Short mmCIF file of the C-alpha atoms (twelve columns), coordinates in Angstrom:
data_MODEL
# 
_entry.id   MODEL 
# 
loop_
_atom_site.group_PDB 
_atom_site.id 
_atom_site.type_symbol 
_atom_site.label_atom_id 
_atom_site.label_alt_id 
_atom_site.label_comp_id 
_atom_site.label_asym_id 
_atom_site.label_seq_id 
_atom_site.Cartn_x 
_atom_site.Cartn_y 
_atom_site.Cartn_z 
_atom_site.pdbx_PDB_model_num 
ATOM 1   C CA . MET A 1   31.227  55.497  402.665 1 
ATOM 2   C CA . SER A 2   27.472  55.816  402.247 1 
ATOM 3   C CA . ASP A 3   25.609  53.416  399.943 1 
ATOM 4   C CA . GLU A 4   23.027  56.144  399.227 1 
ATOM 5   C CA . PRO A 5   23.150  57.119  395.531 1 
ATOM 6   C CA . LEU A 6   24.529  60.538  394.747 1 
ATOM 7   C CA . ARG A 7   21.896  63.155  393.863 1 
ATOM 8   C CA . GLU A 8   22.474  65.442  390.930 1 
ATOM 9   C CA . GLN A 9   22.944  69.082  391.872 1 
ATOM 10  C CA . THR A 10  20.721  71.830  390.518 1 
ATOM 11  C CA . PRO A 11  22.364  73.304  387.400 1 
ATOM 12  C CA . ASP A 12  24.058  76.624  388.129 1 
ATOM 13  C CA . SER A 13  22.409  78.151  385.031 1 
ATOM 14  C CA . LEU A 14  18.861  77.477  386.248 1 
ATOM 15  C CA . GLU A 15  16.909  80.732  386.724 1 
ATOM 16  C CA . LEU A 16  13.710  81.224  388.713 1 
ATOM 17  C CA . ARG A 17  12.150  83.425  386.036 1 
ATOM 18  C CA . HIS A 18  12.480  80.555  383.558 1 
ATOM 19  C CA . LEU A 19  10.783  78.165  385.986 1 
ATOM 20  C CA . ARG A 20  7.972   80.657  386.569 1 
ATOM 21  C CA . ALA A 21  7.578   81.130  382.815 1 
ATOM 22  C CA . PHE A 22  7.391   77.359  382.301 1 
ATOM 23  C CA . VAL A 23  4.650   77.015  384.929 1 
ATOM 24  C CA . VAL A 24  2.456   79.608  383.206 1 
ATOM 25  C CA . VAL A 25  2.995   78.062  379.748 1 
ATOM 26  C CA . ALA A 26  2.283   74.584  381.133 1 
ATOM 27  C CA . GLN A 27  -0.910  75.822  382.784 1 
ATOM 28  C CA . GLU A 28  -2.153  77.660  379.700 1 
ATOM 29  C CA . LEU A 29  -0.767  75.290  377.020 1 
ATOM 30  C CA . ASN A 30  -0.807  78.385  374.858 1 
ATOM 31  C CA . PHE A 31  2.161   80.705  374.341 1 
ATOM 32  C CA . GLY A 32  -0.007  83.688  373.425 1 
ATOM 33  C CA . ARG A 33  -2.070  83.568  376.601 1 
ATOM 34  C CA . ALA A 34  0.999   82.823  378.724 1 
ATOM 35  C CA . ALA A 35  2.898   85.775  377.231 1 
ATOM 36  C CA . ALA A 36  -0.065  88.054  377.950 1 
ATOM 37  C CA . ARG A 37  -0.194  86.906  381.595 1 
ATOM 38  C CA . LEU A 38  3.520   87.547  382.032 1 
ATOM 39  C CA . PHE A 39  3.598   90.763  379.963 1 
ATOM 40  C CA . VAL A 40  6.404   89.502  377.743 1 
ATOM 41  C CA . SER A 41  6.553   88.759  374.051 1 
ATOM 42  C CA . GLN A 42  6.070   85.218  372.768 1 
ATOM 43  C CA . SER A 43  9.612   85.191  371.411 1 
ATOM 44  C CA . THR A 44  10.999  86.129  374.844 1 
ATOM 45  C CA . LEU A 45  8.886   83.380  376.415 1 
ATOM 46  C CA . SER A 46  10.105  80.839  373.858 1 
ATOM 47  C CA . ARG A 47  13.723  81.706  374.623 1 
ATOM 48  C CA . GLN A 48  13.122  81.348  378.364 1 
ATOM 49  C CA . ILE A 49  11.575  77.886  377.927 1 
ATOM 50  C CA . ALA A 50  14.371  76.824  375.578 1 
ATOM 51  C CA . THR A 51  17.014  78.021  378.078 1 
ATOM 52  C CA . LEU A 52  15.297  76.073  380.873 1 
ATOM 53  C CA . ALA A 53  15.207  72.918  378.728 1 
ATOM 54  C CA . ARG A 54  18.915  73.253  377.950 1 
ATOM 55  C CA . SER A 55  19.739  73.763  381.631 1 
ATOM 56  C CA . LEU A 56  17.844  70.617  382.600 1 
ATOM 57  C CA . GLY A 57  18.891  68.597  379.566 1 
ATOM 58  C CA . CYS A 58  15.259  67.608  378.921 1 
ATOM 59  C CA . VAL A 59  12.590  68.351  376.341 1 
ATOM 60  C CA . LEU A 60  9.726   69.868  378.321 1 
ATOM 61  C CA . LEU A 61  7.203   70.830  375.639 1 
ATOM 62  C CA . ARG A 62  6.106   69.635  372.228 1 
ATOM 63  C CA . ARG A 63  4.891   72.540  370.128 1 
ATOM 64  C CA . SER A 64  3.264   72.793  366.711 1 
ATOM 65  C CA . THR A 65  1.183   75.452  364.998 1 
ATOM 66  C CA . GLN A 66  -1.966  73.860  366.423 1 
ATOM 67  C CA . TYR A 67  -1.069  72.801  369.958 1 
ATOM 68  C CA . VAL A 68  1.334   72.827  372.888 1 
ATOM 69  C CA . ALA A 69  1.746   69.604  374.861 1 
ATOM 70  C CA . LEU A 70  3.823   68.578  377.872 1 
ATOM 71  C CA . THR A 71  6.341   65.779  377.618 1 
ATOM 72  C CA . LEU A 72  6.683   63.281  380.464 1 
ATOM 73  C CA . ALA A 73  9.607   65.351  381.779 1 
ATOM 74  C CA . GLY A 74  7.469   68.488  381.520 1 
ATOM 75  C CA . ARG A 75  4.635   66.842  383.470 1 
ATOM 76  C CA . THR A 76  7.055   65.824  386.201 1 
ATOM 77  C CA . LEU A 77  8.381   69.362  386.443 1 
ATOM 78  C CA . LEU A 78  4.866   70.869  386.535 1 
ATOM 79  C CA . GLU A 79  3.842   68.473  389.332 1 
ATOM 80  C CA . GLN A 80  6.739   69.563  391.532 1 
ATOM 81  C CA . VAL A 81  7.936   73.058  390.752 1 
ATOM 82  C CA . PRO A 82  4.906   75.232  391.788 1 
ATOM 83  C CA . ALA A 83  5.185   73.972  395.376 1 
ATOM 84  C CA . VAL A 84  8.948   74.552  395.312 1 
ATOM 85  C CA . LEU A 85  8.453   78.131  394.093 1 
ATOM 86  C CA . ASP A 86  5.810   78.771  396.757 1 
ATOM 87  C CA . ASP A 87  8.132   77.420  399.460 1 
ATOM 88  C CA . LEU A 88  10.984  79.563  398.163 1 
ATOM 89  C CA . ASP A 89  8.778   82.672  398.189 1 
ATOM 90  C CA . ASP A 90  7.817   81.906  401.801 1 
ATOM 91  C CA . VAL A 91  11.478  81.470  402.793 1 
ATOM 92  C CA . ILE A 92  12.469  84.744  401.154 1 
ATOM 93  C CA . GLN A 93  9.560   86.577  402.775 1 
ATOM 94  C CA . ALA A 94  10.449  85.162  406.207 1 
ATOM 95  C CA . THR A 95  14.114  86.030  405.765 1 
ATOM 96  C CA . ARG A 96  13.338  89.620  404.848 1 
ATOM 97  C CA . SER A 97  10.838  89.957  407.678 1 
ATOM 98  C CA . THR A 98  13.402  88.654  410.166 1 
ATOM 99  C CA . GLY A 99  16.301  90.687  408.897 1 
ATOM 100 C CA . GLY A 100 14.594  93.921  407.968 1 
ATOM 101 C CA . GLU A 101 17.863  95.523  406.875 1 
ATOM 102 C CA . LEU A 102 16.492  96.820  403.583 1 
ATOM 103 C CA . ALA A 103 13.337  98.221  405.194 1 
ATOM 104 C CA . GLU A 104 15.470  99.937  407.807 1 
ATOM 105 C CA . ARG A 105 17.714  101.416 405.119 1 
ATOM 106 C CA . ILE A 106 14.700  102.858 403.319 1 
ATOM 107 C CA . ARG A 107 13.296  104.189 406.594 1 
ATOM 108 C CA . ARG A 108 16.552  106.016 407.309 1 
ATOM 109 C CA . LEU A 109 16.502  107.551 403.835 1 
ATOM 110 C CA . GLY A 110 13.090  109.025 404.610 1 
ATOM 111 C CA . ASP A 111 13.917  110.301 408.094 1 
ATOM 112 C CA . GLN A 112 14.542  113.819 406.851 1 
ATOM 113 C CA . PHE A 113 10.862  114.129 405.867 1 
ATOM 114 C CA . ALA A 114 9.515   113.101 409.282 1 
ATOM 115 C CA . ASP A 115 8.999   116.625 410.650 1 
ATOM 116 C CA . LEU A 116 8.314   118.454 407.384 1 
ATOM 117 C CA . THR A 117 4.894   119.606 406.204 1 
ATOM 118 C CA . TYR A 118 3.533   121.306 403.118 1 
ATOM 119 C CA . ALA A 119 3.384   124.525 405.095 1 
ATOM 120 C CA . ASP A 120 7.080   124.887 404.176 1 
ATOM 121 C CA . VAL A 121 7.372   123.953 400.517 1 
ATOM 122 C CA . ASP A 122 10.937  125.238 400.197 1 
ATOM 123 C CA . ALA A 123 12.173  122.899 402.948 1 
ATOM 124 C CA . LEU A 124 10.329  119.983 401.367 1 
ATOM 125 C CA . ARG A 125 11.853  120.692 397.973 1 
ATOM 126 C CA . ALA A 126 15.356  120.837 399.438 1 
ATOM 127 C CA . ALA A 127 14.809  117.577 401.351 1 
ATOM 128 C CA . ALA A 128 13.477  115.867 398.231 1 
ATOM 129 C CA . GLU A 129 16.543  116.822 396.204 1 
ATOM 130 C CA . ARG A 130 18.858  115.612 398.990 1 
ATOM 131 C CA . HIS A 131 16.948  112.335 399.026 1 
ATOM 132 C CA . TYR A 132 17.196  111.857 395.254 1 
ATOM 133 C CA . ALA A 133 20.911  112.729 395.338 1 
ATOM 134 C CA . LEU A 134 21.550  109.570 397.395 1 
ATOM 135 C CA . MET A 135 20.353  107.364 394.522 1 
ATOM 136 C CA . PRO A 136 22.982  106.053 392.082 1 
ATOM 137 C CA . ILE A 137 22.898  106.609 388.339 1 
ATOM 138 C CA . ALA A 138 22.785  103.559 386.076 1 
ATOM 139 C CA . PRO A 139 26.123  103.067 384.282 1 
ATOM 140 C CA . GLU A 140 26.539  103.926 380.609 1 
ATOM 141 C CA . ILE A 141 23.470  106.191 380.560 1 
ATOM 142 C CA . ALA A 142 23.947  109.665 379.100 1 
ATOM 143 C CA . PHE A 143 21.839  112.706 380.046 1 
ATOM 144 C CA . ALA A 144 21.167  115.696 377.848 1 
ATOM 145 C CA . PRO A 145 19.131  118.848 378.575 1 
ATOM 146 C CA . VAL A 146 16.307  119.612 376.158 1 
ATOM 147 C CA . ASN A 147 13.728  122.291 375.513 1 
ATOM 148 C CA . ALA A 148 10.607  120.169 375.019 1 
ATOM 149 C CA . GLY A 149 8.076   122.525 373.519 1 
ATOM 150 C CA . GLY A 150 9.096   125.317 375.861 1 
ATOM 151 C CA . VAL A 151 9.421   123.009 378.875 1 
ATOM 152 C CA . PRO A 152 12.934  122.273 380.197 1 
ATOM 153 C CA . GLY A 153 13.789  118.644 380.774 1 
ATOM 154 C CA . LEU A 154 16.382  115.894 380.626 1 
ATOM 155 C CA . VAL A 155 16.684  112.980 378.213 1 
ATOM 156 C CA . ALA A 156 18.316  109.789 379.501 1 
ATOM 157 C CA . SER A 157 19.669  107.489 376.830 1 
ATOM 158 C CA . PRO A 158 21.700  104.272 376.587 1 
ATOM 159 C CA . ALA A 159 24.526  104.058 374.072 1 
ATOM 160 C CA . GLN A 160 22.423  102.526 371.278 1 
ATOM 161 C CA . PRO A 161 18.753  103.112 372.099 1 
ATOM 162 C CA . ASP A 162 15.863  101.405 370.358 1 
ATOM 163 C CA . ARG A 163 12.894  103.465 369.147 1 
ATOM 164 C CA . ALA A 164 10.973  103.215 372.435 1 
ATOM 165 C CA . TRP A 165 10.475  106.395 374.473 1 
ATOM 166 C CA . VAL A 166 9.244   106.843 378.031 1 
ATOM 167 C CA . LEU A 167 7.786   110.175 379.123 1 
ATOM 168 C CA . LEU A 168 8.504   110.091 382.879 1 
ATOM 169 C CA . LEU A 169 6.500   112.384 385.165 1 
ATOM 170 C CA . HIS A 170 8.122   112.728 388.581 1 
ATOM 171 C CA . GLY A 171 6.251   112.650 391.876 1 
ATOM 172 C CA . GLY A 172 6.270   115.194 394.679 1 
ATOM 173 C CA . THR A 173 2.570   116.011 395.230 1 
ATOM 174 C CA . TYR A 174 2.774   118.586 392.415 1 
ATOM 175 C CA . THR A 175 4.891   120.832 394.653 1 
ATOM 176 C CA . SER A 176 8.392   119.295 394.644 1 
ATOM 177 C CA . GLY A 177 10.636  117.046 392.562 1 
ATOM 178 C CA . SER A 178 12.623  117.706 389.411 1 
ATOM 179 C CA . ALA A 179 14.005  116.129 386.278 1 
ATOM 180 C CA . TYR A 180 17.499  116.384 387.750 1 
ATOM 181 C CA . GLY A 181 16.432  114.680 390.952 1 
ATOM 182 C CA . PHE A 182 14.770  111.830 389.064 1 
ATOM 183 C CA . ARG A 183 17.886  111.000 387.026 1 
ATOM 184 C CA . SER A 184 18.383  107.743 388.935 1 
ATOM 185 C CA . LEU A 185 14.951  106.369 388.062 1 
ATOM 186 C CA . ALA A 186 15.086  107.800 384.529 1 
ATOM 187 C CA . GLY A 187 18.455  106.148 383.932 1 
ATOM 188 C CA . ALA A 188 17.240  102.812 385.290 1 
ATOM 189 C CA . LEU A 189 14.192  103.003 383.017 1 
ATOM 190 C CA . ALA A 190 16.335  103.867 380.000 1 
ATOM 191 C CA . ASP A 191 18.491  100.842 380.764 1 
ATOM 192 C CA . THR A 192 15.636  98.354  381.244 1 
ATOM 193 C CA . VAL A 193 13.631  99.674  378.265 1 
ATOM 194 C CA . HIS A 194 16.769  100.172 376.160 1 
ATOM 195 C CA . GLY A 195 15.194  103.384 374.933 1 
ATOM 196 C CA . LYS A 196 15.174  107.084 375.705 1 
ATOM 197 C CA . VAL A 197 13.454  108.642 378.714 1 
ATOM 198 C CA . LEU A 198 12.287  112.256 378.742 1 
ATOM 199 C CA . THR A 199 11.646  113.781 382.185 1 
ATOM 200 C CA . PRO A 200 10.076  117.248 381.884 1 
ATOM 201 C CA . ASP A 201 10.563  119.883 384.581 1 
ATOM 202 C CA . TYR A 202 6.906   120.836 384.736 1 
ATOM 203 C CA . ARG A 203 5.931   123.876 386.797 1 
ATOM 204 C CA . LEU A 204 5.146   123.302 390.472 1 
ATOM 205 C CA . ALA A 205 2.503   124.552 392.882 1 
ATOM 206 C CA . PRO A 206 1.803   126.708 394.786 1 
ATOM 207 C CA . GLU A 207 3.501   129.218 392.449 1 
ATOM 208 C CA . HIS A 208 1.892   127.501 389.448 1 
ATOM 209 C CA . PRO A 209 -1.382  125.738 390.366 1 
ATOM 210 C CA . PHE A 210 -3.541  123.534 388.103 1 
ATOM 211 C CA . PRO A 211 -3.465  123.338 385.086 1 
ATOM 212 C CA . ALA A 212 0.153   124.548 384.748 1 
ATOM 213 C CA . ALA A 213 1.707   121.101 385.277 1 
ATOM 214 C CA . LEU A 214 -0.764  119.513 382.856 1 
ATOM 215 C CA . ASP A 215 -0.100  122.190 380.245 1 
ATOM 216 C CA . ASP A 216 3.645   121.550 380.527 1 
ATOM 217 C CA . VAL A 217 3.544   117.767 380.187 1 
ATOM 218 C CA . HIS A 218 1.082   118.154 377.318 1 
ATOM 219 C CA . ALA A 219 3.537   120.486 375.583 1 
ATOM 220 C CA . ALA A 220 6.385   118.017 376.193 1 
ATOM 221 C CA . TYR A 221 4.363   115.124 374.748 1 
ATOM 222 C CA . THR A 222 3.350   117.181 371.709 1 
ATOM 223 C CA . TRP A 223 6.979   118.145 371.149 1 
ATOM 224 C CA . LEU A 224 8.040   114.526 371.424 1 
ATOM 225 C CA . ILE A 225 5.634   113.230 368.787 1 
ATOM 226 C CA . SER A 226 6.454   116.120 366.463 1 
ATOM 227 C CA . ARG A 227 10.205  115.652 366.679 1 
ATOM 228 C CA . ASP A 228 11.540  112.268 367.604 1 
ATOM 229 C CA . ALA A 229 8.890   109.633 368.252 1 
ATOM 230 C CA . ALA A 230 5.662   108.167 366.920 1 
ATOM 231 C CA . PRO A 231 2.856   107.857 369.499 1 
ATOM 232 C CA . HIS A 232 2.993   104.042 369.290 1 
ATOM 233 C CA . ASP A 233 6.636   104.180 370.426 1 
ATOM 234 C CA . ILE A 234 5.851   106.209 373.575 1 
ATOM 235 C CA . VAL A 235 4.799   104.987 377.013 1 
ATOM 236 C CA . LEU A 236 3.867   107.400 379.809 1 
ATOM 237 C CA . ALA A 237 5.239   106.681 383.272 1 
ATOM 238 C CA . GLY A 238 4.329   108.498 386.458 1 
ATOM 239 C CA . ASP A 239 5.373   108.219 390.087 1 
ATOM 240 C CA . THR A 240 2.712   108.856 392.786 1 
ATOM 241 C CA . SER A 241 1.221   112.267 391.890 1 
ATOM 242 C CA . GLY A 242 3.082   111.988 388.577 1 
ATOM 243 C CA . ALA A 243 0.841   109.008 387.835 1 
ATOM 244 C CA . GLY A 244 -2.184  111.210 388.432 1 
ATOM 245 C CA . LEU A 245 -0.664  113.768 386.077 1 
ATOM 246 C CA . ALA A 246 -0.125  111.043 383.468 1 
ATOM 247 C CA . LEU A 247 -3.820  110.134 383.672 1 
ATOM 248 C CA . SER A 248 -4.768  113.798 383.331 1 
ATOM 249 C CA . LEU A 249 -2.656  113.965 380.176 1 
ATOM 250 C CA . LEU A 250 -4.212  110.792 378.750 1 
ATOM 251 C CA . LEU A 251 -7.724  112.135 379.353 1 
ATOM 252 C CA . ARG A 252 -6.890  115.496 377.796 1 
ATOM 253 C CA . LEU A 253 -5.395  113.830 374.723 1 
ATOM 254 C CA . LYS A 254 -8.485  111.644 374.360 1 
ATOM 255 C CA . ASP A 255 -10.883 114.581 374.794 1 
ATOM 256 C CA . ARG A 256 -9.043  116.595 372.142 1 
ATOM 257 C CA . GLY A 257 -8.777  113.710 369.691 1 
ATOM 258 C CA . GLN A 258 -4.974  113.722 369.757 1 
ATOM 259 C CA . PRO A 259 -2.851  110.585 369.280 1 
ATOM 260 C CA . LEU A 260 -2.527  108.477 372.405 1 
ATOM 261 C CA . PRO A 261 0.703   106.789 373.516 1 
ATOM 262 C CA . ALA A 262 1.135   103.018 373.418 1 
ATOM 263 C CA . GLY A 263 0.550   102.582 377.135 1 
ATOM 264 C CA . SER A 264 1.119   103.926 380.623 1 
ATOM 265 C CA . VAL A 265 2.951   102.805 383.750 1 
ATOM 266 C CA . MET A 266 1.822   104.003 387.171 1 
ATOM 267 C CA . PHE A 267 4.212   103.747 390.124 1 
ATOM 268 C CA . THR A 268 2.152   103.798 393.357 1 
ATOM 269 C CA . PRO A 269 -0.477  106.011 391.714 1 
ATOM 270 C CA . TYR A 270 -1.841  108.870 393.801 1 
ATOM 271 C CA . VAL A 271 -5.200  109.569 392.162 1 
ATOM 272 C CA . ASP A 272 -7.752  110.027 394.964 1 
ATOM 273 C CA . LEU A 273 -7.628  113.753 395.746 1 
ATOM 274 C CA . SER A 274 -10.764 113.808 397.908 1 
ATOM 275 C CA . ALA A 275 -8.744  114.437 401.087 1 
ATOM 276 C CA . ALA A 276 -8.105  117.940 399.753 1 
ATOM 277 C CA . ALA A 277 -11.812 118.750 399.432 1 
ATOM 278 C CA . PRO A 278 -13.084 121.848 401.277 1 
ATOM 279 C CA . GLY A 279 -14.135 120.943 404.801 1 
ATOM 280 C CA . THR A 280 -11.993 117.779 404.941 1 
ATOM 281 C CA . LEU A 281 -8.539  119.355 405.048 1 
ATOM 282 C CA . PRO A 282 -7.016  119.097 408.557 1 
ATOM 283 C CA . ASP A 283 -6.690  122.384 410.446 1 
ATOM 284 C CA . LEU A 284 -2.936  121.949 410.779 1 
ATOM 285 C CA . PRO A 285 -0.633  120.362 408.199 1 
ATOM 286 C CA . ALA A 286 0.231   116.746 409.030 1 
ATOM 287 C CA . PRO A 287 3.671   115.215 408.291 1 
ATOM 288 C CA . SER A 288 4.370   115.311 404.583 1 
ATOM 289 C CA . ALA A 289 4.909   111.536 404.268 1 
ATOM 290 C CA . THR A 290 1.282   110.785 405.290 1 
ATOM 291 C CA . ARG A 291 -1.830  110.974 403.147 1 
ATOM 292 C CA . ARG A 292 -3.296  113.612 405.485 1 
ATOM 293 C CA . GLY A 293 -0.098  115.556 405.019 1 
ATOM 294 C CA . THR A 294 -0.074  115.348 401.239 1 
ATOM 295 C CA . ALA A 295 -3.657  116.646 401.206 1 
ATOM 296 C CA . TRP A 296 -2.208  120.088 401.912 1 
ATOM 297 C CA . GLY A 297 0.076   119.837 398.894 1 
ATOM 298 C CA . ILE A 298 -2.836  118.727 396.709 1 
ATOM 299 C CA . ALA A 299 -4.959  121.639 397.954 1 
ATOM 300 C CA . ARG A 300 -2.220  124.081 396.965 1 
ATOM 301 C CA . TYR A 301 -2.044  122.446 393.527 1 
ATOM 302 C CA . LEU A 302 -5.815  122.554 392.951 1 
ATOM 303 C CA . ASN A 303 -6.101  126.123 394.324 1 
ATOM 304 C CA . GLY A 304 -9.891  125.901 394.487 1 
ATOM 305 C CA . HIS A 305 -10.344 123.948 391.238 1 
ATOM 306 C CA . ARG A 306 -13.358 121.650 391.421 1 
ATOM 307 C CA . LEU A 307 -12.599 118.081 392.451 1 
ATOM 308 C CA . ASP A 308 -15.200 116.517 390.166 1 
ATOM 309 C CA . ASP A 309 -13.339 117.636 387.039 1 
ATOM 310 C CA . PRO A 310 -12.487 114.345 385.240 1 
ATOM 311 C CA . LEU A 311 -9.015  115.688 384.517 1 
ATOM 312 C CA . VAL A 312 -8.200  115.529 388.238 1 
ATOM 313 C CA . ASP A 313 -10.541 112.664 389.206 1 
ATOM 314 C CA . PRO A 314 -9.688  109.609 387.066 1 
ATOM 315 C CA . LEU A 315 -11.502 107.321 389.515 1 
ATOM 316 C CA . HIS A 316 -14.803 108.629 388.130 1 
ATOM 317 C CA . ALA A 317 -13.709 109.675 384.629 1 
ATOM 318 C CA . ASP A 318 -14.614 107.963 381.360 1 
ATOM 319 C CA . LEU A 319 -11.453 105.976 380.655 1 
ATOM 320 C CA . ARG A 320 -12.769 104.084 377.643 1 
ATOM 321 C CA . GLY A 321 -10.332 104.045 374.751 1 
ATOM 322 C CA . LEU A 322 -7.196  104.585 376.824 1 
ATOM 323 C CA . PRO A 323 -4.179  102.358 376.067 1 
ATOM 324 C CA . PRO A 324 -2.972  99.461  378.280 1 
ATOM 325 C CA . MET A 325 -1.880  100.254 381.821 1 
ATOM 326 C CA . LEU A 326 0.622   98.662  384.182 1 
ATOM 327 C CA . LEU A 327 0.167   99.639  387.841 1 
ATOM 328 C CA . GLN A 328 2.720   98.814  390.522 1 
ATOM 329 C CA . ALA A 329 2.123   99.330  394.229 1 
ATOM 330 C CA . ALA A 330 3.645   98.407  397.585 1 
ATOM 331 C CA . ALA A 331 1.646   96.076  399.822 1 
ATOM 332 C CA . GLY A 332 2.555   98.082  402.933 1 
ATOM 333 C CA . ASP A 333 1.855   101.560 401.530 1 
ATOM 334 C CA . GLU A 334 -1.268  103.446 402.562 1 
ATOM 335 C CA . GLY A 335 -1.683  104.485 398.932 1 
ATOM 336 C CA . LEU A 336 -2.412  100.896 397.828 1 
ATOM 337 C CA . PRO A 337 -6.216  101.465 397.798 1 
ATOM 338 C CA . ASP A 338 -5.716  104.114 395.074 1 
ATOM 339 C CA . ALA A 339 -4.048  101.541 392.839 1 
ATOM 340 C CA . GLU A 340 -6.735  98.939  393.544 1 
ATOM 341 C CA . ARG A 341 -9.602  101.349 392.887 1 
ATOM 342 C CA . LEU A 342 -7.997  102.624 389.691 1 
ATOM 343 C CA . THR A 343 -7.483  99.047  388.504 1 
ATOM 344 C CA . ASP A 344 -11.114 98.137  389.159 1 
ATOM 345 C CA . HIS A 345 -12.416 101.286 387.486 1 
ATOM 346 C CA . ALA A 346 -10.193 100.926 384.425 1 
ATOM 347 C CA . ARG A 347 -11.054 97.246  384.054 1 
ATOM 348 C CA . SER A 348 -14.785 98.006  384.284 1 
ATOM 349 C CA . GLN A 349 -14.317 100.387 381.348 1 
ATOM 350 C CA . GLY A 350 -12.655 97.790  379.166 1 
ATOM 351 C CA . ILE A 351 -9.058  98.940  379.676 1 
ATOM 352 C CA . ASP A 352 -6.277  96.363  379.489 1 
ATOM 353 C CA . VAL A 353 -4.871  96.921  382.983 1 
ATOM 354 C CA . ARG A 354 -2.526  94.925  385.179 1 
ATOM 355 C CA . LEU A 355 -1.854  95.564  388.874 1 
ATOM 356 C CA . GLU A 356 1.355   94.257  390.452 1 
ATOM 357 C CA . ILE A 357 1.625   94.404  394.250 1 
ATOM 358 C CA . TYR A 358 5.094   93.977  395.748 1 
ATOM 359 C CA . PRO A 359 5.802   92.856  399.356 1 
ATOM 360 C CA . VAL A 360 7.419   96.097  400.495 1 
ATOM 361 C CA . ALA A 361 6.249   99.039  402.600 1 
ATOM 362 C CA . ALA A 362 7.964   101.934 400.834 1 
ATOM 363 C CA . GLN A 363 6.064   104.333 398.633 1 
ATOM 364 C CA . SER A 364 7.860   104.907 395.314 1 
ATOM 365 C CA . PHE A 365 9.925   101.809 396.043 1 
ATOM 366 C CA . GLN A 366 11.112  101.720 392.409 1 
ATOM 367 C CA . LEU A 367 13.471  104.549 393.342 1 
ATOM 368 C CA . TYR A 368 15.503  102.002 395.324 1 
ATOM 369 C CA . TRP A 369 16.247  99.742  392.358 1 
ATOM 370 C CA . SER A 370 19.979  99.691  393.167 1 
ATOM 371 C CA . PHE A 371 19.581  97.693  396.401 1 
ATOM 372 C CA . LEU A 372 15.941  96.559  396.732 1 
ATOM 373 C CA . PRO A 373 15.265  93.289  394.831 1 
ATOM 374 C CA . GLU A 374 11.544  94.026  394.469 1 
ATOM 375 C CA . ALA A 375 12.345  97.361  392.840 1 
ATOM 376 C CA . ALA A 376 14.723  95.736  390.357 1 
ATOM 377 C CA . ASP A 377 12.066  93.113  389.563 1 
ATOM 378 C CA . ALA A 378 9.451   95.827  389.104 1 
ATOM 379 C CA . LEU A 379 11.605  97.695  386.581 1 
ATOM 380 C CA . THR A 380 12.207  94.459  384.670 1 
ATOM 381 C CA . GLN A 381 8.430   94.102  384.370 1 
ATOM 382 C CA . VAL A 382 8.212   97.694  383.147 1 
ATOM 383 C CA . GLY A 383 10.780  96.956  380.448 1 
ATOM 384 C CA . ASP A 384 8.814   93.921  379.254 1 
ATOM 385 C CA . PHE A 385 5.579   95.922  379.318 1 
ATOM 386 C CA . VAL A 386 7.028   98.788  377.274 1 
ATOM 387 C CA . ARG A 387 8.427   96.447  374.641 1 
ATOM 388 C CA . THR A 388 5.147   94.523  374.459 1 
ATOM 389 C CA . VAL A 389 2.758   97.462  374.097 1 
ATOM 390 C CA . SER A 390 4.932   99.690  371.938 1 
ATOM 391 C CA . GLY A 391 6.103   97.018  369.505 1 
ATOM 392 C CA . SER A 392 8.973   99.361  368.731 1 
ATOM 393 C CA . ALA A 393 11.869  97.433  370.198 1 
ATOM 394 C CA . PRO A 394 12.838  93.774  369.896 1 
ATOM 395 C CA . PRO A 395 12.816  91.745  373.111 1 
ATOM 396 C CA . ARG A 396 16.123  91.689  374.945 1 
ATOM 397 C CA . PRO A 397 17.650  88.385  376.023 1 
# 
């Protein structure tokens, strides 16, 4: 029998998010600043720290109305845990890089788009709906059709929703996608936000070029604030080109002096439309999953509309006065520069903006929330963001 003393095991209830929250609080020694960095409420942060202390059986922080101070146990934890978290992140990254099963699964899901171009919009639309149909629906989420100011759509709702609303604008390069197809993401958002999600079926190009889609989402937003929600309870969310459409809506609302929502969430925002400029469009359509390929879809949406119109060029528009933004992008996606440029531009104009970059390669990776850990984490961050900026729903444990 070994004379070496037994080491205590890590408590089963210990959670990484609580450790990460503690590190930020310990670095800031201020719950307000720490909550802002993590995009959670102070009450949520306090509960996370209290849960961590109970799991460890130690008092980690001393807190009064004037100050936050580390105990000796807290100092010990702060000295050790950042390196542990960094090592764990490296291990997870190496494991995923070696295995690659999730990346391969996502690649197979996108195989049907490999040979499609925007020269055949009908085939693209059918492939998109087949793709969305493979995504599961979050349990205990109900869907109801609505007429949102003359625009058809679907509302996703949990059993007992809070006051928060999300107006979700689907992607598809303005030419494909639907409210029905986006039920999986809408349901996941409704679950994480614990509020209702309206996905309008805005009109698509080339049958309905700019500004038809903008007119439709504007009508849906106006209907929403006139019927069921105050602007401060609403957050816009857009996926790829839907993020560009969300920015167009925000700029139109600002220009017309209409109430703005509480914030906006951009999933892999597609906002640089310069590839569709006259003289730059490739002679033959490229595969639809590439940026050169999507340029054809954008050109059909713009239908000759000038590219320097601020409503379609948020990278050069006056964004001052817009509400907080949360941007999420994939590190391995060729659309990442759009997110980075939009972040820099918004920040230079005084917008409260946060960019989160996840170590995945898939565009619109949030769609894969049911099996991709990064997607599930991203939606958790969206839920915290919505509750923080809207102030309409209490934090969830």
